[in-house]
N, C-alpha and C positions, 0 to 999 in steps of 0.2 A: 504494500500500500504506500503510495507516494503522498507527499505533502499537499500537492495540488488536489488530489482526490479528497483529502480530509477537509480542506478549505471549501471546495466546491460542494461537498456534502453538507457542510455547515451552512453555506449560503442557501442552497436549495431547500434544505430542511427548515431554515428560518422563514423563507418565503412560503413554504408549504404550511407551516404552523399559522402564519398570518392568514392565509387563504382559508384554512380550516376554521379558525375562529370567526372570520368574517362570514363564511358560508353558513356556519351553524347559527349565528345570531340573526342573519338576514333570511334564513330558510332558503338559501340559494344552493341548488344541487351542484352546479358546475364548479364554482369555486371550492366547495367542500371536497368534491372528489379529486380535483386537481391538487388540492392541498395534501390529501392523503397519499396520492401518487408521488408528489414531490418529496414527501418525507420517506417514502419507501424506495424510491429509485436509487439513491446512493448506496443502499445495501445490495442491490441487485446488479449494478453495472460497475465494472472495474476498469473501463477504458475512459480516459479523460475526454476525448472528442465525443464519444457516444453520450457521456454524462452531460456535457455542455449542450449538445444538440437536443437531447430528450428534455433536459431541464428548461431550456429556453422555450421549447414548444409548449410544455405544460404550463410554464409561467405566463405565456402570452394567450393561451387558450381561453381563459375567462373574459378577455377583452373582446374576443370575436364571436363567441358562442353565448347567446343570451337565451336561457331556458327558464 
């Protein structure tokens, strides 16, 4: 495990926690699910480029999908 993976995991996990709290309080499904996935992704992906790509897509998804 590299240092960049640890910092990216911390970054995407923090964004995910914010989305989870927001989605739960506003009863919004898309931010809540994106938050859960953002918190789980660093445990599942061990490649830096794949983690950045997946995290960026999941972090931007609530801005484009309104359900």
